[in-house]
N, C-alpha and C positions, 0 to 999 in steps of 0.2 A: 859767884860765876855770873857771867852774863848769859843771855837767852839762848844765842847760838850754841854756845858750850853746854849748856843743859840739854839743848835738843839733840845735840850729837851725842852726848853721853846716855840719855834715856832712850834714844833710838826713836825719837818722834820729829816731827816738823816744828819749825818755828811758830808756824800758823797755828798749829795744835796747841801749843802752849799758851799763845794769845786767846785762844778759844777758852782753855780751860779757866784763865785768869776771868775773861768775861763772865762764864758761868759760876764763878766764885769757888771753884774746885782747887785753885792753885793760888797761891799768894806771892808776890815779890815786893823788895823795897826797891825804891827808885833812888837814883844817883841825882846829884843837884841839875845835872844836863837832862834828868828824865830816864835814863837807862835803867832796864829793868836788871835786879840781882838777887840771884837764889843761892842758897845753902845746898850743900851736899845732901841733905834730908830729902830736897825736892825730888831728886834723882829716882829714890824708891818710891815716892809719892806718885809721880808721873807714870810711872811702869805700874803700880798698883791700879791707877785710873785708867790705863791701858787695858789691864786684865778685866776691869770692870765693863768696859766698852765691848771688849770680846766676847763677853757673857750676855751681851744684848742689852745691857742696861742703858737707860737714857742718861742725859746730864742732870736732869732733875732727879732721878731715882738716885745717882751717884752721890749728889749733894746731901741727899737723904741720909746716905750710909756712911758719909765721912765722919759723922761725930763718933762714930765706933773707933775710928782710928785717932782722931785729934782728942778725944776725953774718953779712953777706954773705961767703960764699967760694965758690969753686968746688965742694967737696964739698957745702955747703948748697943750692947752685943745682941741682948734679947730683941730690940728693936729694929736692927740690922738683920737678923736672921728672919724676923717676922716680914719685913719688906722683900727681902731675897725670895721667900716662899711665895708671896704674892707674884713676883715677876716670874717665878717658876710655873707658877699656876697659869699665868697668862700666855707664857711660851707654849706650855701643854695644849692649851685651847686654840692657840695659833697653828700648831702642829696639826691638829685634829682637822681645822678648816683646811690647810693646805692639802692634806691627805685627799680629803673629800672633793676639792678642787681638782687634782690630779686624777682623781678617779672618773670625774666628770670629763675631763679632756679624754681620757683613755676611752670611755664610750663613744665620744664624738669620733675619734680617729677610727675606732672599729667601724662606725657607720660610714665614715668617708672611704675606707678601704673597699668595704662591701659595695658602696656605690661605683667606685672606680673599676672594681672587678666586673660589676655588671656591665658597665660601658665599654671595657675590654672584650667581654664576651659578646657583647651585640655587635662591636666593631669587627671582629674575627669571624661572625656568623654572617657579615655583610648585610647587617640591618641599618 
């Protein structure tokens, strides 16, 4: 199938498919005129790649995980699980940092409200 059909059937843009090829996450054969052609297997691969992106993984990390799909083995599965665990730890750290940032913003907002309330009180008192 051609790139447009794969995009439609997998629910992604043609641009995404080109990017996946650039990142070596997806391969195609080329016709004599240079058009990309894909097999039906690529539909599931694209959906899998989309799930990995939705889980917050980068294209580099996804490329590290694909041997588990392309060459299933206990070793590749263990490597993929280890890599996903590292990504989960990275996300957990990022979440903690985001919560701290949100808490700092909450404190600033509390201070700003208190200052605004003082201004309103002073204005109401005619100062």
